[in-house]
N, C-alpha and C positions, 0 to 999 in steps of 0.2 A: 462465604469467604471469597475475597477478591484477591486475585494474583495479578501483579503488574508484569507484563512481558514485553519484549520487543517482537512485534508481529511482523508480517511481511506480505509480499505479493508474489504471484507466480512470475510476473514479468514487469519490471520497472526499467524503462529505458530513459537515459538522460543524455541529451545532446547539448553540448556547449559550443556555441558558435564563436570562434575566436576571430575569424575573418571570413571573407567570401570564399577563400580557397581551403580553409581548414575546418573540419568538424571532428570534435572528439566525441566518440560514442561509447557509452558504458551501459551494461546490463547488470542490474542488481537483483538478486533473489534472496529471500528469506523463506526457506521452504517448510518451516515448521507449521503444521496445522494447529489450530486451537485444541483439537482432540489429542494430538500427540503431546503437546505441551502439558495438557491436563494430566495425561498418564505419567509424565515425568514428575510433575508436582506431587501426584499421589505417592509415587515411589520415594520422592525426597522427603515427604512428610511421614515416612515410616508407615505407609498404608493408610493414613488418615482418610476418612471418607470426604472427598470433595465432590461427590455426586451432586449435580445440579448447580455447581459453582460456575458463574460466568467468568469469562476471561476479559481482562482489559488489555487491549492491543494498542501499542504506541509505535508508530513509525516516524522517525525524525529524519529529515533530509536537509542538509546544509548546502547552500549554493556557493560554489567556488568562483564562478565566472558570470558576469553580467551577460544577458542574452541566452542563458540556459533555457532549454525547452525540455519539459518532462512529459513523457507518455506513460500514464498510469493505466495498466491493463489489469482489470479485476479478473481473478481466476474463475469466479462463480459461473460465468457464461462461456467458459473456454477462452483460449488465447487467440488473439488476432492472428490471422494468417500472414499479414504484412502490417507491422505496427507503424510503418511510415504512412500507410493509408488506412487508418482505423475505420471500421464500419459498425462495430458493436456499440450500442448506446451506453454501456457501462464504462467504456474506455474514455479516459479524460486526457486532455492535452493542456498543460499549464505552461505559461510563460511565452506564448506565441502571439500575444496581443489580441486574441480572438476569444472573448468570453463565452461564445456560443458552444464551443467544443469542450468546455470545462474551465472552471475558474475557482480559485481558492478563496475562502472567506477573508483571508488576510490580505488579499490583493484583488478586491472585487472590481475596481474601476479600471485599472490598467492591464491586468493579466500579463504583467511583465515581471521577470525575476532579475534581481541584481546580486552581485557578489556580496556575501555576508547575510543574505536572507536565510531564514530558517523556517522550514515547513514542518509542523507537528500534526500528524494525523492520529487522532485518538478516538477510539470507540470501544464500546462494550460488546464483545462477541457472546451472544446468548447460547448457552449449551443446555441440552435437555438433560433429563435425569440419568441418561446413559453416557453423558459426556460428549455427545455429538452436536454439531451445529447444523442448521438448516442451510443447505447450499443455495437455496432460492433467495436468501437474504444477502445483500451485498454489503461487505464491510471492508475496511482497510486492514487486512490481516493476511497471514500466510495461508497457502493452500496449494492443492494439487489439482491438475485437470485430468 
């Protein structure tokens, strides 16, 4: 059985550069792990056995302002101590015109984000028969460090 959910990350920072003097910074969290949501779905299905059911995680981000830079810090390898200076290989930076530190398949050439762009991160989070996921596999999903 597949369940479609809104997944998340432990830390998603969005910087919108309005001008050289102003930076709007926002941190977004969607703290529900695939395991916790699986438990909720089991309860919602009156105890139906969802053992071994994979979770489909969807994170959508809409860009409000051109020049936005997104720092996507995956939880699986711990959070960055300073997200402004990411050092972990799983952390991605989108929209900074530098495809080396992360680029979205929808924006492969320019690695720039414009007002009205929408980013859809969709993946299947594989759960074992106990309803747990392997933290060594990196997904776009909710999690805790």
